[in-house]
C-alpha positions in Angstrom: 121.2 95.0 128.4 125.3 94.2 128.6 125.5 91.3 126.2 123.1 92.3 123.7 125.3 96.1 123.1 128.2 94.3 122.6 127.1 92.2 120.2 125.1 95.2 118.6 128.4 96.9 118.4 130.4 93.9 117.1 127.4 94.1 114.4 128.5 97.3 114.1 132.1 97.2 113.7 131.9 93.9 111.3 129.9 96.2 109.1 132.6 99.4 109.1 134.6 97.4 107.4 135.3 97.2 103.9 133.9 94.8 101.7 135.2 92.4 100.1 135.2 91.0 95.8 132.0 89.5 95.5 133.2 86.0 94.3 129.4 84.2 94.6 128.4 83.0 90.8 124.8 82.4 90.6 124.2 78.7 90.3 122.4 77.4 87.2 118.3 76.7 87.3 117.3 73.6 87.4 115.9 72.9 83.8 112.9 71.1 85.3 109.8 72.8 82.6 107.5 71.5 85.7 108.4 74.2 88.7 105.5 73.9 90.7 104.6 70.6 93.0 101.3 69.7 93.7 100.4 69.7 97.4 98.7 66.7 99.1 95.0 66.5 99.4 94.1 67.7 102.7 92.2 66.2 105.6 88.6 67.9 107.0 87.9 67.8 110.5 84.3 68.1 111.8 83.9 72.3 112.0 85.2 71.7 108.0 88.6 73.0 108.1 91.2 71.5 106.9 94.1 70.4 108.4 97.7 70.6 107.6 99.7 67.7 106.7 101.3 68.2 110.2 97.8 67.6 112.5 99.7 70.5 114.4 98.0 74.4 112.7 94.6 74.5 110.9 94.6 76.3 107.2 92.1 76.7 104.4 93.8 77.1 101.2 96.3 75.7 99.3 99.1 78.1 97.8 101.5 77.5 95.2 104.4 78.5 95.4 108.0 78.6 92.9 111.1 77.1 93.3 112.1 79.0 90.5 111.4 82.3 92.5 111.7 80.7 96.0 115.5 79.8 94.6 116.5 83.6 93.5 114.6 84.6 96.9 117.3 82.4 98.2 115.4 80.4 99.9 117.0 78.1 102.1 114.2 75.6 100.9 115.3 75.8 97.1 119.1 76.0 97.0 121.6 73.1 98.1 123.9 75.8 99.9 125.0 73.8 102.1 127.0 76.9 104.3 123.3 78.5 104.3 121.1 75.7 105.7 123.7 74.7 107.9 123.8 78.8 109.7 120.2 78.7 109.7 119.9 75.1 111.2 121.7 76.9 114.1 119.9 80.2 114.0 116.4 77.7 114.2 118.1 75.5 117.2 118.7 78.8 119.3 115.4 80.8 118.3 113.4 77.3 119.4 115.0 77.4 122.5 115.3 80.3 123.2 111.3 80.6 122.5 110.8 77.4 124.5 112.8 78.0 128.0 110.5 81.3 127.9 107.3 79.7 127.2 107.2 82.6 124.1 105.3 81.5 120.9 105.0 84.2 118.7 107.7 86.5 117.3 108.3 89.7 115.6 111.0 90.5 112.7 112.3 93.7 111.8 115.3 95.9 111.3 115.9 99.4 111.5 116.0 100.0 107.1 115.1 98.9 104.7 117.2 96.4 102.5 119.1 94.7 105.6 117.5 91.4 104.8 114.4 91.3 107.3 112.1 89.7 105.1 114.1 86.9 104.1 115.4 86.3 107.3 111.8 85.7 108.6 110.8 83.9 105.5 114.5 81.3 106.1 113.8 80.9 109.5 109.8 79.6 108.9 111.2 77.5 106.3 114.0 76.2 108.8 111.7 75.5 112.0 109.0 73.8 109.9 111.9 71.6 109.1 111.2 70.2 112.9 109.2 67.3 112.7 107.7 68.1 116.4 107.1 71.8 115.1 105.0 73.8 112.7 105.4 77.3 112.0 102.9 80.2 110.6 104.7 83.3 108.8 102.4 86.8 108.9 103.6 89.4 106.4 102.8 92.9 108.7 105.0 94.6 106.4 102.3 96.4 105.3 103.2 98.8 103.1 106.0 97.1 101.4 104.9 93.5 101.6 107.2 91.0 99.3 106.4 87.4 101.7 103.9 86.0 98.7 106.6 87.7 95.8 109.6 86.1 97.0 107.5 82.7 97.3 105.9 83.1 93.9 102.6 82.6 94.8 100.3 82.1 92.1 97.9 85.6 90.8 95.0 83.6 91.5 96.1 84.4 95.4 92.9 87.4 96.1 92.8 88.1 99.7 95.9 88.7 102.5 95.4 90.0 105.5 95.3 93.1 104.3 91.5 92.1 103.2 90.5 90.8 106.1 91.9 94.1 108.1 89.9 96.3 106.1 86.7 93.6 106.4 86.7 92.6 102.5 87.7 89.1 104.0 87.9 86.3 107.2 90.1 84.5 108.6 89.5 81.3 106.3 90.1 83.5 103.2 93.1 84.0 104.4 95.6 81.2 105.9 97.2 79.5 103.1 99.7 76.4 102.8 102.3 76.0 100.3 101.7 72.8 98.4 105.5 70.6 98.7 106.2 72.3 102.1 105.2 70.7 105.1 104.5 71.7 108.4 104.3 76.2 107.4 100.9 78.1 106.8 101.9 81.6 105.1 99.2 84.9 105.9 100.2 87.2 103.0 100.1 90.6 102.1 99.4 91.8 98.3 98.2 95.5 98.7 99.2 98.5 100.6 97.7 99.2 103.3 96.6 103.2 104.4 96.2 103.9 108.0 98.5 100.2 108.5 99.2 101.3 112.9 95.7 101.8 113.4 94.4 98.4 112.1 97.2 96.7 113.9 96.0 97.6 117.2 92.7 97.5 116.0 89.0 95.3 117.2 90.4 92.8 113.5 93.7 92.4 114.0 93.3 91.2 117.7 90.9 88.2 116.9 93.1 87.4 114.3 95.8 87.0 117.7 92.9 85.4 119.2 92.4 82.9 117.1 95.8 82.3 116.5 96.4 81.7 120.0 93.9 79.0 120.0 95.9 77.0 117.5 98.5 74.4 118.3 100.8 75.2 121.3 103.2 73.5 118.5 103.1 75.9 116.4 105.8 78.9 116.4 103.7 82.2 115.0 106.7 84.8 112.9 105.4 88.2 111.7 107.6 89.8 109.0 107.1 93.7 109.8 108.5 97.2 108.7 112.3 98.5 109.7 110.9 100.1 113.2 112.7 103.8 112.3 110.3 103.5 108.9 106.8 104.2 111.0 105.0 103.2 114.1 103.5 99.9 112.8 106.4 97.6 115.2 105.8 100.1 118.6 101.9 99.8 117.5 102.0 96.0 117.4 104.9 95.1 119.9 102.6 95.3 122.9 100.9 91.2 121.1 103.8 89.3 120.6 106.3 87.7 123.0 109.8 88.2 121.7 111.3 90.7 118.7 114.5 89.6 116.8 116.0 92.9 114.8 118.1 92.0 111.6 121.2 93.7 111.1 123.2 94.3 107.6 126.9 94.4 107.1 127.9 97.6 105.6 123.8 98.7 105.6 122.9 99.2 109.2 124.3 102.7 111.1 125.3 102.7 114.3 123.6 105.4 115.2 120.2 104.1 113.3 121.0 101.2 115.0 121.2 102.8 118.5 118.1 104.9 118.3 116.2 101.1 117.0 117.0 99.6 120.5 116.1 102.6 122.3 112.4 102.6 120.9 112.7 98.5 121.5 113.8 98.8 124.6 111.2 97.1 126.8 110.5 94.5 124.5 112.1 90.6 125.2 114.8 91.3 122.5 115.3 87.5 121.2 118.7 88.5 118.8 120.0 90.8 116.1 120.8 88.6 113.6 123.8 90.0 111.2 123.3 90.1 107.3 125.3 89.5 104.1 128.0 89.0 105.9 131.5 88.8 104.5 133.4 87.4 106.9 132.2 83.9 107.5 132.5 82.0 110.9 133.1 78.4 109.6 130.8 77.6 107.1 128.0 79.8 108.6 127.6 83.4 106.4 124.8 84.1 109.6 126.1 86.1 112.6 123.3 85.2 115.7 123.9 87.2 118.4 
């Protein structure tokens, strides 16, 4: 834990520095009247399940993301920000190297508190991984109290089922796995509503069955779980035993040292993949993100 502790201290030290005046200006939205792209038809295997364009992960339905919403959400696939794209490519490469070297496939993304950018980090990491032609990714929204994944992608309102419906017995796996049109090698399981007793459901039999189904899919698939802040409720602690590794997101000017120390103590028994410094004013080269 020596290197990790040193990295955390660096991240916190940066977070205590006064922020420089914001110099970023909003980019003009593309003047396209059609902000949605139709996905290519999926083929079907003998079981009747649809197969994604990459052929490495089974999906069942198509969802239509809104490109303008994705741009507003600051997704790397929707903006022309070379520094952000380069930062996430480096981030992706380091994550994949660590995951592959340990034969890990499932990654939990959390933070210490709200507003530190964990959902955006999880989604952008998933999108960056999907750009690797040898890799597919499944992004699962398990922040069951404050879900943001579907909102950030701008999915159509006709999506009526998510993981909440599945966990409460009102939907089955084919009802909740979506392939975003216009994007390859990425599948998404969203959540649409606030779910009560979430920690009990995450450790219940239906979640176990979903995890078994996920493990049966291609070993080329990395699974990213966007989860609540570890200090907010016990969902992360309830679910940690079911995942291979944990990634913690901290934010410059936001994350408190004491809170981070508490979070790291709670996660001491997990495989900590690393700590990501988000919302960093100080750039290293072209990168506005720090990974430790």
